[in-house]
N, C-alpha and C positions, 0 to 999 in steps of 0.2 A: 305233727310231727308226725314222721314216719313208724310204721309197724315193723319192728327187730325183726321181727318173724319172716315178712316178707324182704326184706332188706339183706336175711341171712339166705337164702333161697335164690332172690336174683344174682349174689355173690358164688353161687355154684355154676356160673356161666349161662348163657343164654340158650342152651339146649334144656340143660336143667328146669329152667323158668319156665319155655313154653310147653314143656309135659306136664307141667304140677299146674301153670293157667288152664290146658285142657280139659285136666282133670279135676277141675276146680271152677267150672264156668260163672258156680253162682257167685264168686270171692270177687269184689271189686278192691283191690289192693291199694296200701297207701305206703307211698312213698314220698309225701310232701317233705318237703327242707330239706333233701337227702343229699350228700354231695355226689354225685353221680360224673363230674369232671371227668374230662377226659375217655370215659369207659367207651369198650365197645358195645350195644346194641343194636348190631345193624338185624334187620329183619325180626325185631323182640315183639311178643305180643304185648303191647300195653294200653289193651282194647279197657275202656272204662276207669282207667288207673290213676288216682289222683296224684300227679307231679306237682301242684301248684305250689311256689316257690323253691322248687329244686333247682340244684346249681348243675347245668347240663352243657358246661361248654367246654368248646371243644368235643363234644361227645360225637359219638357216631352212630347216627340214627336213621343209616340211609335203608328205605324197603319196610322201616319199622310201621306197626298197626298201631295207631295212635287216635282210633276213632273211640269219638267219646269221652276221651280224656282229656283232665282239668291239667293245663300247663298254666292257670294263670300265674302271674308274676315268675313264671318263672325263667332262670337264664340258658339262654342257646346261644352265645355269641360264638360264632365260631364252627358251630356244630355241623355237621353237615347230614341233612334230612332232607336230598333230593332222593322222589318218589316213597317218599314216606307217604301212611293214608291216615289226614286228619280229619275227616269227615266230622262235623258236628263237633270238635274237639274246642275248648277254652282256650284262647290264646291273650286274656285280658292281659292289658300290659304286659306283655311276653317283651323277652329282649333279645331279639334277631341282629344286633350290630354286627357289622362286618368287623371285626377289630383284629383281625388275624390275616392272615395274605389270602386263604383262598374263604375264609368268612363263611356266614350261613347260606348252605347250598338246600334250596328248597325247589330245584328242576325237575320236574315232572312231579313235583307232590301232589295230594289229594287233599285239598283244603274247602272241600263243597260244605259249605255250613258250617264255616267256621266260626268263633268268633275271636274277631283281631283287635278289638275295642282298644284302644289306646295303648296299641303295639308299635314296636318301634323297629321299622324293617330299613334297616341303614347301609345300603349297599349290598343287600343281599338277593340273592341269585334264585328267584322265580320263574323264568322260563321254564313255558309250556305247563305252569302249575293250574289246580282246578279249584278255584276261586270262585266256582256259583254256587250262589246264597249266602256270601261270606258276608259278615259284618267288618266294615272296617272303618267305623264311625271314628275319629281322632286319633286314627291313624297316622303315622309317619311314613311315609315311602320315598327317603331320599338315596337317588342314583342307581334305584332297585333293576333291576335286568327284568324286564316284563315281554320280553320275545314270547308272543304267541300263548301269554296270559291269559284264560279266560275269566273275564270279569262278568258273564252274564248273572243278572238279576243280584249281583251283590248290591248292599245298603251301606250307605255312604252319609257322612256329616261331619265340618269340621277336619274331613280327611285333607291331609299335605301330599301334592304329587309334586315333588321338587327333582330338579336336576335326572330326569327321569325319561324313558325313550317311549313314549305311549303308540309309536306310530301302524305298529305291528299286534297290539292288545288287541284281544275280542269281547264282542259285547256290553263295549263301552255305553254304546246309546241304551241299552237294556238295565242299567245302574238305577237304582231307587235313591234319590237324593233326598233325603228326611233332613238339607238343610245347605247350605254354601260349604263349598270346599276350595283348598288354594290352590292353584296351579301354577306350579313357577315360570316365572318367563324363561329361566334356561330349559323349563320341559317344551314348551313352545319350539324352541331351536333345537334341542334335541331332537324332538319327533318330526324337522322341519314343516311343522305346520299341519302333518297330515292326522290330523285328531276331529274327531268327527263333532260339529258343531252343536248339534245337539247337547252332546256330552258337554262339550265347555257353558253352553248358556243354563243347562239346567245344574252347573256346579255353579253358577252365581258370576260368570265371566261378563261383562257388560257388553253388546252389541255393538257400540263402538266401537272396540277395540278389534270383534270378531271382522267388522267393516276393513280391518289393515292389517288383520293378523297376516296374510296369505303374501302380502308387498314386505311386511316387515320381515319374517323369518326367511324368505328368496334372497336377503341382501347377504353374501358372504362374510362371515368372518375370518379375518386375516390372518389370527394368529391361535396359538392354543395358548392353555391355561397353564403358566409354568409353580415348580414348587423351587424355592431356592436355597440350595444345599450350601453349609460353610460352616466356618470354625468362628467364634464371636471374636476372633483376634484379629480377624480381616473385615472387622463391620463397618468399617469406613470405605473401604471398595463397594460392601454390600448396600450401605446405605444411598448409594450412586446409583448404584446399579438398579435397584429397587424403584428410586426415583424417578430415573432414566424409563425401564420398563409401562410403567404406570404411566407418563407421562406420554408413550407411543402406545397408548391403548391393547396393551400386552395384560389380559389378566394374571397377577401373580400374587403368591402366598409366600411372606417370608418370614420366618420367627424371628424375635417375636412381635413384632409391632402388629401382627395380625392374629396371635394366638388367642384362645379365650378366659381371660380373667379366672383365676380357682378351679380350671381343668389343670390334669396331668401335664407336665411339660412333653413328654416322650408319647403320651397320646396323642394329644395334639399333632406333633409333626407324623405321628403313624398314621391318624387320620389324611393328613393332608397330602401326604405321597400318595395314597391311593386314589385320591379324587382328583388331581390335577394328571392332568396330561404327559406334561413334561419334568423330569429332573434334570435343574440346572444344579452344575456342581461346581463351587468357584475352589480351584485345584492349587491350593498353595500347602506347605512345608506343613501349616497347623491342621490345615482342615484331611489333609493326607494320612496324619495320625490320628484322626480322631474315630472312635470306635464306632459311633452314630452315623457320622459321615460313610466311612466303612460300609457300614450294613447298608444306609440305604443307597448307595451305588451297586449293592451287589442285588438287592431288590430289584434296581429297576432293569439292570441286565437279565436277571429272571423272568421280569415282563417282557423284554425283548424277545426271549427265547421263546415264551409264550404266543404272545400274542401276534410276534412278525412285524413289529413297529419300531420304527427310533425315539426310545423314550430317554436316553441319556445325553444331555448337551453338557461336556465339561469346559471351562473355561479356564483359561493359564492364567496365573498373575505371578508366577516367579520360576526360578528353572528347578526344581524342585522333583516334579512328578516326571520329567523326561531324563535328570540327571540323577536322581537320588532313590526316587520310589521305586521300592523290591517288591511290590506286590505282586501277587499270581497274576489278579487281572489286568497288570499292567498296559499288555498290549492291549486290551479289548477299549480302555479306557483315552488311552494314549491313539488310537484311531478316529477319536470320533470328536476329537479336540475343534470347537465350536467358535472359539476366538483366544486369539493372543494377546493379553493384556498388562504384557509385562513392560513397566516403564508408566502406568497410565499414571499415578499420583504426580509424574514429574511431565507430564505432555499433554495439552486437553486435546492436539491433533491427535496423537496415538490412540488416546482413549475414545474421539470420535469415531475412527478409521475400524476397531476394532469391533467396538457397539453394532455399528452400520453391517459389519458381517456377519454377525451373531443376530440381527432383525432380520435380514435377508438367506440366513440359514433354518430357523424358526419358520418365516413365510414359505419358504422353499418345500420345507418339509408336508407345511398344510397342504401346500396346493397339490401335492403326490397322494394324501393319505385323506384329501377330500373325495 
């Protein structure tokens, strides 16, 4: 449990905190279990600080000094940690999940010698980070940005590299494999096969797979992965669309069929929208009056502005979008309509032609961005 005196000093602001730390170098602050969510700790001095179990969700820790700090079991969801120094820090079972739009930012962070055992780095940004000598035993790296990340002398065992591009990661051949790790097939494709064979072999990938790896990953993937946004009142159309996308080998995610039982409904949707490439919105009177659907549209448009890619694919199934919808983003959505499915329920031919046009749009965009 946190030391109340230490919490009181922290509440006075970072300047007061850093001055106190400089004057009391012998003190190892205890902030364990404290609720520090959303606070601004930019460039704070947290060396040798006990932050175990602390709630640091959405906290700003950019440039903070966390050398030798204990962050075991800390909640760092959505925290901004870019350029923070974590040398020899304990991050055992720390939660670094990207549950918010910008998520856990560790780009340029110094994590050398850090203990990340059983940590969950879900879609976090580790680009340019220094992991030299860190422990990643049983850690989950899902969709993590590892551009130019330094893995020199890292220790792994039962580590999971899933949906992650390793093509520019540094020091992979120097990793110490204390046991097998899991390299997802999606990681092979995202890395375009540009992963050192020594790393793969030491991680436990069979030689028989390595023999065929390059020929497999060089096969072009025709379509993007898609998340279908809709109103449950349009379920009949969505069922058919989802089935047809799957039948044409388009990787698709459709709530609720693919949602994880026992998970928060909107947490699952939020997670999927970030992981998948394109957002397919079934535009109807029902969906365009749905708060969650409108939020998904806004997020997709924001991603387009930020990434310079075509993310949103609206499908029209009635006249509401053009004739009655008065949303401020109407012009943006109307300009992107990828298929007119009006009357789909009365004409198999109409549906078939509209579906082929939509597939063509997805494939054309894939070729543009490949």
